[in-house]
Residue, then its C-alpha position, 0 to 999 in steps of 0.5 A: m462722606p455721610a454727614d454722620h461720618a464727618a461729624r464723628w471724624k470732627l470729634v476724633l480730630g478736634s475742632a481745629a480740623d474744621a476751623d471753618n465750622a463746615v461740619p455741623l454737629s447735632p446737639d448731642y455731638g456738640r456737647m460731646d465735642e465740648v467735653l472732649t475739647q475741654l480735656y484734649d484741646q491744648q490750645n483751648q486749655a491755654r486760653r480757658g484754663g481747662l476745666g478750671s478749679s470750680a468743683p461744680r464745673v468739674s462735677r458737671w463735666l464728669g457727669d457729662i462724660r458718663q452721659y455721652f460715653p460708655a464706661s470703658v471710655v469714661a475710665v480712660m477720660q477720667q485718668d487723662a483728666m487726672e494727668r492733664l488737668g491736675l484733678n487729683e486735689l479736687l478728688l478730695e471734695p466729696e461732691i467730685l468723688r460722687s461724680v467719678q466713675p469708680d474703677v481700679h485706677l481710681v481706687g489706686l489714686l485714692m490710696s495715694l491721696g490717703r495721707v492728705m485726704p481731709a476728714k470730710a472726704r474720707h467717708t465718701a472715698r470709702e464708699v467709692v472703694q467699697r463699690v469697686v471692691q464689691e464688684l471685683e469680689r463678685k467677678l473674681a471670688n467664686p472662680l478663685r475659691q473653686a480653683v483653690l479648693g479643687a486643686l487642694s482636693r486633687a493635690v492633697r490626699n488623706p490615705r486614712p480618712r475619717y468618715r467626714e473626711i472622705n472625698w466620695h467622688a474621688t473614692i468612687r473613681a479610684n474603686l470603679r474596677h471593684y464594682q460588684p454587679a450582683q450587689r450593684t455596689i462598689i467595694p472601696e478597697r482604698l478610701v480617698g480623703y481630703g486633708r484633716r479638718g481644721q488643718a491648713l493644707k497650704e500656706i500662701v504668702l502674698c508679698v506685694d510691692q506698694s510703690g506707686s507704679m504697682a497701684a492696680s496690682v495692690v488693689y487686685a492682690g488685696v481682693f484676692g488676699a481677702v478671698l484666700a483668707s476666707i478659705q479655711a483649708v489655706r493659711t494666708h498672709m498679706v505683706v506689703f512693702d516699699t523700703a519698710v515692710v507692713n504685715l496686713t494679714e489682720e486686715l484681710q477680713d475687710p479688704v477696704d480697710l486693707l487698701f486704706g492701710v496701704q501707703l503707695g509710693g516710696g522706694t523698694d527693698i524687695n530683699l527686706a520684704l523676702t527676708y520678712c516673709q521667710q520668717l513667716i514660713t513654718r512649712p516651706a514645702d507646703t508654702i506658696l510665696v507670690l511676690v508681686s513686684d516689677l523687680y526694680e530693687g532699691g536695696n541689694p539685688a545680689e542679696l535679693i537673688k540669694r534670698a530667692a534661691a534660699l527660699q526655693a532650696a527650702g522647698v517654697t514655691l516662689v512665683v514672681l508676678l511683674a504685674l497683677s492687672d489688666e494694664g498690659a505688658p509692664s515695665f520691669d527689671r529684666a536683669v533681675a528677672e533673668k537671674l531669677a529665671a536661671l534659678g527656675i523661678p518664673s517671672f511674668a505678668c498675670t491678668p486677674d482672670k488668670f490668677p485662679a488658674l495660676m494658684a491652682a497650678a501652684i498648689q498642684g506643682q504644675d507650670v504656673a507660667k503656662a497657667a497664666q497665659p492668655 
């Protein structure tokens, strides 16, 4: 076996696989082996105490993994370090926060630590969250705006538009058969318009479970909620819940403030949350309610199903997302999901990149589950 391949296998299997140290490591590989050993070698942890509690040592370790591994691997190692070595408390130190690779999982962790975060760490934590939110908005904002506005222009027609409300592209397409060759023009027998200016064409309610397992979904929902709130043609509500319900609609102007307003953890009362959302809805036929929850109801499951049925019967488009994240197949209450499915209410996981297509399908009354498929 080539020396480089043998060295890579030693990194994968750990130092115990080469007890005689027969496979030499280059300086870079040697340092990579050290940082991996500190995290994954359980015998070494018992003997040396892992990374220890020294903030400078942890900061140096975090810097090393960012130097030797790509960002995707760094994110996994950071998450493993939180679980294996108990680094949660150390994240309350500003110098540690500055060393961590920011990602959605880190934002979720900082949200969960918000109640115990000392004042000296809050400013740095906000900077970290701001960086992640800005990156997510850069990737996701334009696709969502384009999808929603495009769907609204197709789904909502104004048969008697004023001049400024005319959808010229749709009007030309609708009147192509009235083209007059001699005048080289189209006679528009029918004008197609957008909805009236200043009127919300659709209402969107994001109802998000803030139990600890839903952290990544809360982050993405907060960013999407802020983007939707910036679109004048829709009216957006943002509601989060555990065993209590909090309306964060006023915080949608600043998704960072919104995320720091979320208190991860606690129980789950989905029926209570839907009852609250039902009170917000003034135009059921023009409302899309997106419930983001794993459906593990701590309240009254029977009442939850009745509430969902009532919302649907009133004309609300109800969509249940078991997760809004890239974390793969989520754990969820299959019994509740099956009862919702029997009502014709879909329940499925959705990755962030598919959320714009899902919203477009919901606005146009199309199959949302199909739109969310990979």
